[in-house]
VEXBA-911212 format. One line per 10 residues: number of its first residue (from 1); their letters; for each residue x, y, z of C-alpha. Coordinates in Angstrom, 2 decimals, decimal comma. Layout:
// VEXBA-911212
NUM) a) X Y Z; ...
// end
This chain:
// VEXBA-911212
1) mrqllllrha) -9,13 -1,43 25,14; -6,96 -2,01 22,13; -5,47 0,53 19,75; -5,50 0,13 15,97; -3,43 2,53 13,88; -4,10 2,61 10,13; -1,37 4,43 8,18; -1,59 4,91 4,44; 1,78 4,97 2,69; 3,12 8,42 1,90
11) ksswddpslp) 3,10 9,92 -1,60; 4,91 7,75 -4,11; 6,85 8,55 -7,24; 5,63 7,98 -10,78; 8,94 9,23 -12,30; 9,97 5,83 -13,70; 7,11 4,37 -15,76; 9,08 1,14 -16,25; 8,85 0,29 -12,53; 6,12 -2,14 -11,53
21) dharplntrg) 3,61 -0,62 -9,09; 4,94 -2,78 -6,22; 8,43 -1,27 -6,67; 7,49 2,43 -6,74; 9,39 4,45 -4,09; 8,30 7,49 -2,12; 8,88 10,83 -3,78; 10,47 13,80 -2,00; 7,12 15,12 -0,77; 6,22 11,64 0,49
31) rraalamaqa) 9,47 11,25 2,42; 8,93 14,68 3,99; 5,32 13,82 4,92; 6,33 10,44 6,37; 8,94 12,10 8,59; 6,40 14,71 9,73; 3,87 11,96 10,55; 6,54 10,03 12,46; 7,30 13,13 14,54; 3,59 13,72 15,22
41) mrelglsadi) 3,17 10,09 16,30; 6,10 10,37 18,71; 4,68 13,60 20,16; 1,28 11,92 20,63; 2,85 8,83 22,19; 1,51 6,58 19,44; 3,38 3,32 19,05; 2,46 -0,26 18,29; 3,33 -3,66 19,70; 2,97 -5,12 16,20
51) vlvssarrtl) 3,39 -3,42 12,82; 2,01 -5,24 9,79; 3,16 -3,60 6,57; 2,49 -4,24 2,90; 5,54 -5,59 1,10; 5,42 -2,73 -1,44; 8,48 -0,49 -1,53; 6,51 2,68 -0,72; 4,95 1,17 2,41; 8,30 -0,17 3,60
61) qtldalrple) 9,85 3,28 3,07; 6,97 4,84 5,02; 7,75 2,41 7,85; 11,44 3,39 7,68; 10,46 6,99 8,42; 8,87 5,83 11,70; 12,12 4,34 12,98; 13,36 3,95 15,58; 10,41 1,92 16,81; 9,89 1,04 20,45
71) agtlvepmdq) 12,04 -1,83 21,70; 10,27 -5,14 21,24; 8,01 -3,98 18,38; 7,33 -6,87 16,01; 7,42 -5,82 12,34; 6,05 -8,14 9,68; 6,03 -7,27 5,97; 3,13 -9,08 4,30; 2,50 -9,65 0,60; -1,15 -10,22 1,58
81) lylapwqtll) -1,52 -6,51 2,48; -0,45 -5,23 -0,95; -3,56 -3,49 -2,38; -5,71 -5,61 -0,06; -9,49 -5,08 0,11; -10,92 -4,10 3,49; -12,22 -7,62 4,14; -8,66 -8,97 3,91; -7,44 -6,28 6,30; -10,17 -7,26 8,77
91) svvrgvpeta) -9,19 -10,93 8,47; -5,52 -10,10 9,09; -6,40 -8,04 12,18; -8,53 -10,90 13,51; -5,42 -13,10 13,40; -3,30 -10,83 15,62; -2,31 -12,36 18,98; -4,56 -11,20 21,81; -1,49 -10,19 23,82; -0,98 -7,25 21,43
101) rslmlighnp) -2,56 -4,11 22,86; -1,64 -1,91 19,90; -1,45 -2,77 16,21; -0,42 -0,70 13,20; -1,29 -1,55 9,60; 0,59 0,27 6,85; -1,16 -0,17 3,55; -2,93 1,20 0,52; -6,17 2,70 -0,69; -8,90 1,96 -1,46
111) glhefalalm) -8,78 -0,95 1,02; -7,44 1,05 3,97; -10,04 3,80 3,55; -12,86 1,26 3,21; -11,59 -0,60 6,29; -11,59 2,61 8,34; -15,17 3,34 7,22; -16,22 -0,21 8,04; -14,69 0,07 11,51; -16,71 3,22 12,21
121) gaaglatagp) -19,85 1,61 10,84; -23,05 3,40 9,89; -23,79 4,39 13,49; -20,31 5,87 13,94; -20,62 7,84 10,73; -24,07 9,11 11,70; -22,72 10,63 14,92; -19,38 11,59 13,41; -17,25 14,43 14,63; -15,02 16,55 12,38
131) darrlaesyp) -12,23 13,94 12,13; -14,67 11,22 11,10; -16,28 13,47 8,51; -12,84 14,27 7,06; -11,93 10,59 7,00; -15,26 9,76 5,29; -14,43 12,24 2,52; -10,92 10,97 1,75; -7,90 9,12 3,10; -4,90 10,98 1,62
141) tgalaefsia) -1,44 9,52 1,26; 0,47 9,56 4,54; -2,71 9,89 6,65; -3,16 8,11 9,98; -6,37 6,97 11,65; -6,29 5,89 15,28; -9,09 3,61 16,49; -10,01 2,34 19,93; -11,19 -1,27 19,81; -13,16 -2,76 22,71
151) spwrllepgg) -13,39 -6,36 21,49; -10,65 -8,97 21,27; -8,91 -8,86 17,87; -10,44 -12,19 16,81; -13,97 -10,83 17,37; -13,53 -7,50 15,60; -16,54 -6,70 13,41; -17,57 -3,79 11,19; -18,71 -0,99 13,48; -16,36 -2,28 16,20
161) grlvrflapr) -13,99 0,68 16,20; -14,22 4,17 17,65; -12,21 6,80 15,79; -9,93 8,60 18,22; -8,17 10,85 15,72; -7,46 11,31 12,04; -4,29 13,10 10,93; -3,26 13,95 7,39; 0,17 15,30 6,43; -1,37 18,68 5,55
171) dlpttgeipa) -2,36 18,99 9,25; 1,27 18,83 10,35; 4,24 21,17 10,22; 6,65 19,92 7,56; 10,15 18,76 8,36; 13,06 20,45 6,66; 15,85 18,14 5,63; 15,24 14,71 4,15; 17,89 12,06 4,82; 19,42 10,63 1,64
// end
């Protein structure tokens, strides 16, 4: 079995309207949520062999909150993931080396949400538990979906994932101090 972790970037700032979308940073709430999600992932033992992250500033800052990563984790920022549709995300996952047992994508909505729904497929949604129903309703900033994947990466198809858990920042205790 393989593990696929889909992490939406944490809440970003709209304070500077002159910034292009790609350059928007996390806001204070987003930094706090990213740190809380990082702590929850450590407590759950969730880590990835490969992390593919959108090249946007807010996704890279979300990744920074997850550090330190496990030794040997390959991190690859990708312009291709910036605001990518779910079909692009599926194509990227299909290109991951088969030696990777766990993969994390850090990206954006609506593509990430649509990809998660596609992975569950109609059958998965029909028999959905509470986490799947919550995920079907929305994929908030900073949320994480963990999927179990039975097929090789290159053969992943819609409906090929089983949702293991769905965590949103509001589910987690918040962290206090935010590093500068």
